[in-house]
matplotlib code that plots the C-alpha trace (Angstrom):
import matplotlib.pyplot as plt

x = [11.6, 8.7, 9.6, 5.9, 6.9, 3.4, 1.6, 3.5, 3.3, -0.6, -1.2, 1.0, -1.5, -4.8, -3.8, -2.9, -6.1, -7.8, -6.3, -7.9, -11.2, -10.9, -9.6, -12.6, -15.1, -12.5, -13.2, -16.7, -19.0, -19.4, -21.7, -20.3, -22.5, -21.8, -20.9, -22.8, -21.7, -19.9, -17.3, -16.3, -17.4, -17.9, -18.4, -19.1, -15.0, -14.5, -17.1, -16.3, -12.6, -13.3, -15.5, -12.7, -10.0, -11.6, -13.2, -9.6, -7.5, -10.4, -9.7, -6.0, -5.8, -9.0, -7.8, -6.6, -8.6, -9.6, -10.7, -11.7, -13.0, -16.3, -17.1, -18.7, -15.8, -17.7, -16.8, -13.9, -10.6, -8.9, -9.6, -7.0, -3.0, -2.7, -5.3, -5.3, -6.2, -7.4, -8.6, -9.9, -9.3, -7.5, -8.3, -11.5, -11.5, -8.5, -10.3, -13.3, -11.0, -9.5, -5.7, -4.9, -3.5, -5.7, -4.1, -5.0, -3.3, -3.5, -1.6, -0.8, -0.7, 1.0, 0.7, -1.1, 2.2, 2.6, 4.2, 3.9, 2.5, 1.4, 0.5, -0.7, -1.1, -3.0, -2.4, 0.8, 1.0, 3.3, 3.7, 5.4, 5.8, 7.8, 7.9, 9.1, 12.7, 13.7, 13.1, 11.4, 10.9, 9.1, 8.3, 6.7, 7.8, 11.2, 12.2, 12.2, 14.2, 15.0, 13.0, 15.4, 14.2, 16.4, 19.2, 18.3, 18.2, 17.9, 14.5, 14.3, 15.9, 13.0, 10.6, 7.3, 4.6, 0.7, -2.6, -3.8, -7.5, -6.9, -4.4, -4.3, -3.2, -1.7, 0.5, 1.6, 2.5, 4.7, 6.5, 7.0, 8.2, 10.8, 11.8, 10.6, 10.3, 9.8, 6.4, 4.5, 1.0, 0.0, -3.5, -3.5, -1.7, 0.1, 1.5, 2.7, 4.4, 5.4, 7.2, 9.1, 10.1, 11.6, 13.4, 11.4, 10.2, 11.1, 7.9, 4.1, 1.5, -2.4, -3.5, -7.2, -9.2, -10.8, -8.3, -8.2, -6.2, -6.8, -5.4, -2.0, -1.2, -0.2, 1.9, 3.2, 4.6, 5.9, 7.7, 9.3, 10.5, 12.6, 13.9, 11.1, 8.5, 4.8, 3.3, 0.3, 1.1, 2.5, 5.1, 3.2, 3.0, -0.5, -1.8, -3.5, -4.8, -8.6, -9.7, -9.4, -9.9, -9.9, -6.8, -8.0, -4.2, -3.8, -0.8, 3.4, 5.3, 9.1, 12.7, 14.3, 17.2, 14.8, 12.5, 13.3, 13.7, 10.6, 8.4, 8.4, 7.4, 4.5, 3.4, 3.8, 1.4, -1.0, -1.4, -2.0, -4.5, -6.6, -5.9, -3.9, -5.3]
y = [-41.5, -40.6, -37.7, -36.4, -35.3, -36.8, -34.9, -31.7, -31.9, -32.3, -29.7, -27.2, -28.7, -28.2, -24.4, -23.1, -24.7, -23.3, -19.8, -19.9, -20.3, -17.1, -15.1, -16.3, -15.0, -12.0, -10.5, -10.2, -8.1, -10.7, -10.4, -10.6, -12.4, -12.2, -15.6, -16.5, -15.7, -12.8, -14.7, -12.2, -12.2, -14.9, -14.9, -17.3, -17.5, -19.2, -21.5, -22.8, -22.6, -24.9, -27.3, -28.3, -28.2, -30.7, -33.0, -33.0, -33.9, -36.7, -38.1, -37.9, -38.9, -41.1, -42.5, -38.7, -36.3, -32.9, -29.8, -26.9, -23.6, -23.5, -27.0, -28.9, -29.9, -31.7, -35.5, -35.2, -34.7, -36.0, -39.4, -38.9, -39.4, -37.1, -34.3, -31.5, -28.4, -26.1, -22.2, -21.8, -18.0, -16.4, -12.5, -12.4, -9.0, -8.3, -10.0, -7.4, -4.5, -6.2, -5.3, -8.7, -10.0, -13.0, -16.5, -20.3, -22.4, -26.5, -27.6, -30.9, -32.1, -35.4, -36.4, -33.4, -31.3, -29.3, -31.5, -29.7, -26.4, -24.6, -20.8, -19.6, -15.8, -15.9, -12.1, -12.4, -16.2, -16.2, -19.8, -20.8, -24.6, -26.1, -29.2, -29.1, -31.0, -30.6, -26.9, -24.8, -22.6, -19.1, -19.3, -16.6, -14.6, -14.2, -17.8, -20.0, -19.3, -21.4, -20.0, -19.1, -16.7, -13.7, -14.3, -10.7, -10.9, -7.4, -7.2, -3.2, -4.1, -6.6, -5.9, -6.3, -7.2, -6.2, -7.1, -4.7, -5.2, -5.3, -3.4, -3.6, -1.7, -4.8, -5.0, -1.4, -1.7, -4.6, -2.7, 0.2, -2.0, -4.3, -1.0, -1.8, 1.0, -0.9, -2.5, -3.2, -3.9, -7.1, -9.0, -13.1, -14.8, -17.2, -14.1, -12.4, -15.9, -15.9, -12.7, -14.2, -17.2, -15.3, -13.1, -9.6, -9.4, -10.9, -10.6, -11.0, -10.9, -11.7, -10.3, -12.0, -15.1, -15.2, -17.2, -21.5, -24.0, -23.7, -20.3, -21.1, -25.1, -24.4, -20.7, -22.3, -25.6, -23.0, -21.0, -23.7, -25.3, -21.9, -22.1, -19.9, -20.4, -19.9, -20.5, -19.1, -15.7, -17.6, -19.4, -22.7, -24.3, -25.2, -29.0, -29.9, -32.9, -31.6, -31.9, -27.6, -25.8, -22.1, -20.6, -18.9, -17.6, -15.7, -16.2, -15.3, -16.0, -15.0, -15.8, -18.1, -15.9, -13.3, -15.6, -16.3, -12.4, -11.6, -14.6, -13.3, -9.6, -10.6, -13.1, -10.5, -8.3, -10.7, -11.7, -8.2, -7.7, -10.9, -13.0, -15.5, -16.4]
z = [1.3, -0.4, -2.9, -3.7, -7.5, -8.5, -5.7, -6.8, -10.8, -10.0, -7.6, -9.7, -12.9, -10.9, -9.7, -13.1, -14.5, -11.4, -12.0, -15.4, -14.4, -11.9, -14.6, -16.7, -14.3, -13.5, -16.8, -16.7, -14.3, -11.7, -9.0, -5.3, -2.5, 1.3, 2.9, 5.8, 9.7, 8.3, 6.9, 3.8, 0.2, -2.0, -5.9, -9.1, -9.2, -5.3, -5.9, -9.5, -8.9, -5.6, -7.2, -9.9, -7.6, -4.8, -7.8, -9.7, -6.1, -5.4, -8.9, -8.3, -4.9, -4.3, -0.4, 0.8, 2.6, 1.1, 3.1, 1.0, 2.2, 0.1, 0.8, 3.8, 5.8, 8.6, 7.1, 9.4, 7.9, 11.2, 9.6, 6.8, 7.1, 4.5, 3.9, 1.4, 2.2, -0.5, -0.9, -4.2, -3.9, -1.0, -1.1, -3.1, -1.5, -3.9, -6.5, -5.8, -5.8, -8.9, -7.7, -9.0, -5.5, -5.0, -5.0, -5.0, -2.2, -2.5, 0.4, 1.3, 4.9, 6.0, 9.8, 10.9, 9.2, 6.3, 3.3, 0.4, -1.1, -3.9, -4.2, -7.6, -8.6, -11.8, -12.6, -13.8, -13.9, -10.6, -8.9, -6.0, -4.8, -2.2, -0.3, 3.3, 3.8, 0.0, -1.1, -3.0, -6.2, -7.3, -11.3, -13.6, -16.7, -15.8, -15.4, -12.2, -9.0, -5.8, -2.5, 0.2, 3.1, 3.9, 6.9, 8.4, 12.4, 14.0, 14.3, 13.2, 9.7, 9.1, 6.2, 7.4, 4.9, 6.1, 5.0, 2.4, 3.5, 7.3, 8.9, 12.4, 15.5, 16.9, 14.2, 14.3, 18.1, 17.6, 14.6, 17.0, 19.6, 17.2, 15.7, 12.1, 9.9, 6.7, 5.9, 2.3, 1.9, -0.3, -0.7, 0.2, 2.9, 0.0, -1.6, 1.8, 2.4, -0.9, -0.5, 2.5, 0.8, -2.0, 0.9, -0.5, 3.3, 6.7, 8.6, 8.6, 11.5, 11.1, 14.7, 13.9, 14.6, 11.0, 9.2, 8.6, 7.9, 4.3, 4.3, 5.5, 4.8, 1.3, 2.3, 5.4, 3.7, 1.1, 3.6, 5.6, 2.2, 2.0, 5.3, 6.7, 9.9, 10.0, 13.9, 15.9, 17.3, 20.9, 18.5, 18.3, 15.1, 14.2, 13.6, 10.1, 11.3, 10.8, 14.3, 14.4, 10.9, 12.6, 13.1, 16.6, 17.6, 14.5, 12.5, 12.7, 9.6, 9.9, 8.7, 10.9, 11.7, 13.7, 15.0, 18.2, 18.8, 17.4, 18.9, 22.4, 21.6, 19.5, 22.1, 24.5, 22.6, 21.5, 25.3, 26.1, 23.5, 24.3, 21.2, 23.4, 26.6]

ax = plt.figure().add_subplot(projection="3d")
ax.plot(x, y, z, "-o")
ax.set_aspect("equal")
plt.show()
């Protein structure tokens, strides 16, 4: 079996180097532009990190596909058995607000399924990585620890992590139905999934269609490596075969123990609110 050690080492190195680029811009009075089509803010940091990561991956793995947020992705990732999904900065809002909760996502999909993920938070130098089926780790100033999701099964005991900049009524309604009373806010999708992977939270919902495969490929790989689950709001896993890049059906991330009790409730609310047709 292919261990993906070389891919993991390369992705970790590239993520740290890209993190240095983000921090370089972060320390300056950078300008913020609005992306075309209402896709949110973009800065020089996103664009510089994007160019660096894409070039580094193409050099290291010339026969793989690369899909990245700030690139032209019309070339058709579906032609590749192996495809990298890159978000050079997930949480640009957090970067703009200077709260530190932004991360670099580098994920590798093989045969349309997430295989490897690296999520790096430059502020605080915190690195999550995982290989699906082989486990994952988090590394920071205190050392390296194995990732493992919680085994909480009772929905009302679950700790919900919500978006810092996009809190939604639907999420609140689901939490109420499940009896959840504990929630915390966090920026990047990758950092939220990281909290689940290290058992510091148990459930995350993204209830809009405004996310893309590069947002969740690396986080999903890290979460699955830690024993968790990431699907759309209907409980169906996303495919990373390059045919569709937008997550039209939102995101549900959960520990495995509670998933079967949580997923039907989430799906019901998502259908009522029209996110699931």
